[in-house]
C-alpha positions in Angstrom: 18.2 2.2 75.1 19.5 -1.3 74.6 19.1 -4.6 76.6 22.7 -4.0 77.7 21.6 -0.8 79.4 19.0 -2.8 81.3 21.9 -4.8 82.8 20.8 -8.0 81.2 23.3 -10.8 81.6 25.7 -11.9 78.9 24.1 -15.3 78.2 20.7 -13.6 77.7 22.2 -10.9 75.6 23.8 -13.6 73.3 20.4 -15.2 72.9 18.7 -11.9 72.2 21.4 -11.0 69.7 20.9 -14.3 67.8 17.1 -13.5 67.6 17.9 -10.0 66.3 16.6 -8.2 69.3 18.6 -5.2 70.5 16.2 -2.5 71.6 13.6 -3.3 74.4 10.0 -2.3 74.0 8.5 0.3 76.4 7.1 -2.3 78.7 10.4 -4.1 78.8 12.2 -0.9 79.6 9.9 -0.1 82.5 9.4 -3.6 83.9 12.8 -5.3 83.7 14.7 -3.0 86.2 12.0 -3.2 88.8 11.6 -7.0 88.5 15.4 -7.4 88.9 15.1 -5.3 92.1 12.5 -7.8 93.4 9.4 -5.6 93.1 5.9 -6.8 92.4 4.5 -5.6 89.1 1.1 -4.7 87.8 1.5 -4.3 84.1 -1.4 -3.0 81.9 -0.5 -3.6 78.3 -2.2 -5.0 75.2 -1.0 -8.0 73.3 2.0 -7.6 71.1 3.9 -5.1 73.4 6.6 -7.6 74.5 5.2 -8.7 77.9 6.7 -12.2 77.7 10.2 -10.9 77.5 9.4 -8.3 80.1 8.9 -10.9 82.7 10.8 -13.9 81.5 14.2 -12.2 81.0 14.6 -11.0 84.6 13.2 -14.3 85.9 15.7 -16.3 83.9 18.5 -14.0 85.0 17.6 -14.2 88.7 17.0 -17.9 88.8 20.4 -18.6 87.0 22.2 -16.5 89.6 20.5 -18.1 92.6 21.3 -21.6 93.9 18.8 -24.3 93.4 16.9 -25.8 96.3 19.0 -28.3 98.3 16.4 -31.0 97.8 16.8 -30.9 94.0 15.0 -29.2 91.2 11.8 -27.8 92.7 9.5 -25.5 90.8 10.9 -22.0 91.4 8.7 -20.1 88.9 5.1 -20.6 88.0 3.7 -18.8 84.9 -0.1 -19.2 84.6 -1.7 -18.6 81.1 -5.3 -18.8 80.1 -4.9 -20.8 76.9 -2.8 -23.6 75.5 -1.7 -21.4 72.6 -0.4 -18.7 74.9 1.3 -21.2 77.2 3.1 -22.7 74.1 4.1 -19.2 72.9 5.6 -18.4 76.3 7.4 -21.7 76.3 8.9 -21.1 72.8 10.2 -17.7 74.0 11.7 -19.0 77.2 13.3 -21.8 75.2 15.0 -19.3 73.0 16.0 -16.9 75.7 17.5 -19.6 78.0 19.7 -21.2 75.3 22.9 -20.4 77.2 21.5 -20.9 80.7 21.3 -24.0 83.0 17.5 -23.5 83.4 14.9 -26.2 82.8 11.3 -25.7 82.1 8.2 -27.5 80.9 4.7 -26.6 79.8 1.5 -28.3 80.8 -2.1 -27.9 79.5 -5.2 -30.0 79.0 -6.5 -31.7 75.8 -3.5 -34.1 75.5 -2.2 -37.0 77.5 -0.5 -36.1 80.7 2.1 -38.8 80.4 4.9 -36.8 78.9 4.1 -33.8 81.1 4.4 -35.9 84.3 7.6 -37.4 83.0 9.1 -33.9 82.7 7.8 -32.9 86.1 9.4 -36.0 87.7 12.8 -35.0 86.3 12.4 -31.6 88.0 12.0 -28.2 86.4 12.9 -24.6 87.4 10.0 -23.0 85.5 6.5 -24.3 85.0 4.2 -22.8 82.4 0.7 -24.0 82.9 -3.0 -23.5 82.2 -5.2 -23.5 85.3 -7.2 -26.7 84.7 -4.3 -29.1 84.0 -2.2 -27.5 86.8 -4.9 -28.2 89.4 -5.5 -31.7 88.1 -1.8 -32.6 88.4 -1.6 -30.9 91.8 -4.5 -33.0 93.1 -2.7 -36.1 91.8 0.4 -35.2 93.8 2.7 -34.5 90.8 3.1 -30.8 91.5 4.1 -28.9 94.6 4.3 -25.1 94.7 5.9 -24.6 98.1 9.3 -23.4 96.7 7.9 -21.0 94.1 9.9 -17.7 94.1 8.2 -16.1 91.1 4.5 -16.2 90.3 3.3 -14.7 86.9 -0.3 -14.3 86.0 -0.4 -13.5 82.4 -3.5 -12.2 80.5 -5.4 -11.9 83.7 -8.4 -10.2 82.0 -8.8 -13.3 79.7 -8.5 -15.6 82.8 -11.5 -13.9 84.4 -13.5 -13.8 81.1 -13.0 -17.6 80.8 -14.3 -18.2 84.3 -10.9 -19.2 85.9 -11.2 -16.9 89.0 -11.9 -19.8 91.4 -9.1 -21.9 89.9 -6.7 -19.0 90.3 -7.7 -18.6 93.9 -7.1 -22.3 94.5 -3.6 -22.1 93.0 -2.7 -19.0 95.0 -3.7 -20.7 98.2 -0.9 -23.3 97.6 1.8 -20.7 96.9 4.3 -19.5 99.6 3.6 -16.2 101.2 7.1 -14.9 100.3 7.3 -14.7 96.5 7.6 -12.1 93.8 4.3 -11.6 91.8 4.1 -10.3 88.3 0.5 -9.5 87.2 -0.2 -8.6 83.6 -3.6 -7.6 82.0 -4.8 -5.8 78.9 -7.4 -3.9 81.0 -7.6 -2.4 84.5 -11.3 -3.2 85.1 -12.6 -3.2 88.7 -12.6 -7.0 89.0 -9.0 -7.1 87.7 -7.9 -4.5 90.2 -9.6 -6.3 93.0 -7.7 -9.5 92.2 -4.4 -7.6 91.7 -4.8 -5.8 95.1 -5.3 -9.2 96.8 -2.0 -10.6 95.3 0.5 -7.8 95.0 2.6 -6.1 97.7 3.5 -2.5 97.1 3.5 -3.0 93.3 5.0 -0.9 90.6 2.2 0.1 88.2 3.1 0.1 84.5 0.7 1.1 81.7 1.8 0.9 78.1 -0.4 1.5 75.0 -3.8 1.6 76.6 -6.4 -0.7 75.1 -8.3 2.2 73.5 -5.4 2.9 71.1 -4.4 1.2 67.9 -1.0 1.3 66.2 -0.4 4.0 63.6 1.3 1.3 61.6 -2.0 -0.5 61.0 -4.2 0.7 58.1 -7.8 0.2 59.0 -10.7 -0.3 56.5 -14.3 -1.3 56.7 -16.5 -2.9 54.0 -20.2 -2.6 54.4 -22.0 -5.7 53.1 -25.3 -7.6 53.4 -25.2 -10.8 55.4 -25.8 -13.0 52.4 -22.8 -11.6 50.5 -20.2 -11.8 53.3 -18.6 -15.0 52.2 -18.4 -13.8 48.6 -16.9 -10.5 49.7 -14.2 -12.4 51.7 -13.3 -14.4 48.7 -13.2 -11.3 46.5 -10.8 -9.6 49.0 -8.6 -12.7 49.1 -8.1 -12.6 45.4 -5.6 -9.9 46.1 -2.2 -11.6 45.7 -0.6 -9.1 48.2 -2.7 -10.8 51.0 -0.5 -13.9 51.2 -0.8 -14.4 55.0 -4.0 -13.5 56.8 -5.7 -14.1 60.2 -9.5 -14.1 59.9 -11.6 -13.7 63.0 -15.1 -15.1 63.7 -17.2 -14.9 66.9 -18.1 -18.6 67.1 -16.5 -22.0 66.6 -19.1 -23.0 64.1 -18.5 -19.9 62.2 -14.7 -20.5 62.1 -15.3 -24.1 60.7 -17.8 -22.8 58.2 -15.6 -20.1 56.8 -12.5 -22.4 56.6 -14.5 -25.1 54.8 -15.9 -22.6 52.4 -12.5 -21.1 51.5 -11.0 -24.6 50.9 -13.9 -25.4 48.6 -12.8 -22.4 46.6 -9.2 -23.4 46.4 -7.9 -21.1 49.2 -5.8 -23.1 51.7 -7.4 -22.4 55.1 -7.6 -24.0 58.6 -9.8 -23.2 61.6 -8.5 -23.0 65.2 -10.8 -23.0 68.2 -11.4 -24.6 71.6 -13.1 -27.7 70.2 -10.1 -28.7 68.0 -7.8 -31.3 69.4 -4.4 -30.1 70.6 -2.7 -31.9 67.7 -4.9 -30.2 65.2 -4.3 -26.8 66.7 -0.6 -27.3 66.7 -0.5 -28.4 63.1 -2.7 -25.5 62.1 -0.4 -23.0 63.9 2.7 -24.6 62.5 1.3 -24.5 58.9 0.3 -20.9 59.3 3.7 -19.8 60.7 5.6 -21.5 57.8 3.0 -20.1 55.3 1.9 -23.5 54.0 -1.5 -22.4 55.2 -2.5 -19.0 53.7 -5.6 -18.3 55.9 -6.0 -19.1 59.6 -9.6 -18.7 60.8 -9.8 -18.2 64.6 -12.1 -17.4 67.5 -10.9 -14.8 70.0 -10.1 -17.1 72.8 -8.1 -19.5 70.6 -6.2 -16.6 69.0 -4.5 -15.6 72.2 -0.9 -16.8 71.8 -0.9 -16.6 68.0 2.3 -14.6 67.4 3.4 -14.6 63.8 6.3 -12.4 62.5 5.3 -9.8 59.9 1.7 -10.9 59.6 0.4 -8.5 56.9 -3.4 -8.7 57.3 -6.1 -9.3 59.8 -9.7 -9.6 58.7 -12.7 -9.3 61.0 -15.2 -11.5 59.2 -17.5 -10.7 62.1 -17.3 -7.5 64.1 -16.6 -8.3 67.8 -19.3 -7.4 70.3 -16.7 -5.9 72.7 -14.8 -2.8 71.3 -11.7 -3.8 73.2 -11.6 -7.1 71.4 -11.2 -5.3 68.1 -8.1 -3.6 69.4 -6.7 -7.0 70.5 -7.6 -8.6 67.1 -5.9 -6.0 64.9 -2.9 -5.9 67.2 -1.8 -9.2 65.6 -0.5 -7.2 62.7 1.6 -4.0 62.6 4.1 -5.5 65.1 7.8 -4.9 65.7 7.9 -1.8 63.3 6.2 -3.6 60.4 3.1 -2.2 58.8 -0.2 -4.1 58.6 -3.8 -3.9 57.3 -6.9 -4.6 59.3 -10.1 -5.2 57.3 -13.6 -5.4 58.8 -16.7 -6.8 57.1 -19.7 -5.0 58.6 -23.4 -5.7 58.0 -26.3 -3.6 59.4 -26.8 -5.7 62.5 -23.2 -5.1 63.4 -23.3 -1.3 63.0 -23.7 -0.7 66.8 -20.5 -2.7 67.4 -18.7 -0.6 64.8 -20.0 2.6 66.5 -18.6 1.4 69.8 -15.2 0.6 68.3 -14.9 4.0 66.6 -15.9 5.7 69.9 -13.2 3.7 71.8 -10.4 4.3 69.4 -11.5 7.9 68.8 -11.4 7.7 65.0 -13.6 6.9 62.1 -12.6 3.9 60.1 -12.5 4.6 56.4 -15.2 2.9 54.3 -14.2 1.0 51.1 -17.0 1.3 48.5 -15.1 0.0 45.5 -16.2 -3.7 45.6 -18.9 -5.9 44.0 -21.2 -6.1 47.0 -21.6 -2.5 48.4 -24.4 -2.1 51.0 -25.8 1.0 52.7 -25.1 0.6 56.4 -26.0 3.4 58.8 -23.6 3.8 61.7 -25.1 6.2 64.3 -22.8 8.8 65.7 -22.8 8.7 69.5 -24.4 11.8 71.1 -22.1 14.1 73.0 -22.5 13.7 76.7 -24.8 16.2 78.4 -23.4 18.2 81.3 -24.6 17.0 84.7 -26.9 19.5 86.3 -26.2 20.2 89.9 -29.1 20.4 92.4 -29.5 24.0 93.6 -28.7 24.7 97.2 -31.3 26.5 99.5 -29.5 29.9 99.0 -29.6 29.3 95.2 -33.3 28.6 95.5 -34.0 31.9 97.3 -31.9 33.9 94.8 -33.7 32.3 91.9 -37.1 33.2 93.6 -36.1 36.9 94.0 -34.9 37.0 90.4 -38.3 35.6 89.2 -40.2 38.1 91.4 -38.2 41.1 90.0 -38.7 39.8 86.5 -42.4 39.6 87.0 -42.6 43.1 88.4 -40.7 44.7 85.5 -42.6 42.8 82.9 -46.1 43.2 84.5 -48.6 44.1 81.7 -50.2 47.5 82.0 -53.9 47.9 81.3 -54.4 49.3 77.8 -56.1 52.7 77.4 -59.6 52.7 75.8 -59.4 53.1 72.1 -60.8 56.4 70.6 -63.8 56.6 68.2 -63.0 56.1 64.6 -62.9 59.2 62.6 
């Protein structure tokens, strides 16, 4: 199947062709026709499956075909993203896809001056990509009105809820018109996610692609067992491999990211940290340097990593094993994309063994252990016990049957009195 088969318009096909995209991913194949038909969508797909094109291509095509609002350029599509990085990534993609279309858009997020963002909004835009906090701020200041929105996209809804944005999302939704097309995307279908989706969507099409419990076969997974005090030394040892020329390293905390980056730079390995406490300018510079490979190692926390999309990223290293097994799948999904192979390396100490056990249980495979390194450590990863069958409570008829069986058993096995023994000869 090609994008032409999905009835994508010629201007969009030209942009896709320039980018080298000809075959849609599974979620694009399933979502685009329904979105073009005007249906609401609940899409459950992990990062790296092509969600951005799945919703942005049909939105661009539909908006270009419809007349603009008589009052001028009102916001006709709102795309809500949890982080600045993801918002910028969506913006970059829409910019590329809309190269031959008369569609305007802008991106707003916190951490920077609102001056240029307000300037763009005053000119009028068709598509607004926003993070919740800055969106509500500019709405309260009267710079944004959402009463003409035709498409509402909630991307990475699971991350939105993890970051505590549920009340902000509800405030935004209350300002949207009742008649609109809603596209809801999440990496999980947890109960709280489904509750939010059910309150937003009208007769939605449900699409599930590559569940979160699966990892790409193109990704080679490895784990190194190591003592806590040797972790940094092991990371440097691994990075001595010249084949690892471009690597994303994950830590659990912001301080940890800064510490690892500082330590690598001290050893002559060009590295930058990216996390929520960094200024927007610093984050953008780090991302730009990582994408053009002037920075070899990008050290990131999980929240900051959403939206980092780098072509042909060869390696991901879990410097610290994530506490949530699903997070591991998201992390390593940064490599092994678009048909390219990738390597995911995890450094595991004894305290992290329970996390590794949960990961292996989720992905239903045992990650191979690398022992050929200078800092081997014996780490015991317990194997999860098989679930025991649930015993049903016996009914009254079952109880009477069991009672009769016990009585019969006792009668048959009743001990007979022994005969007196004879006198010894």
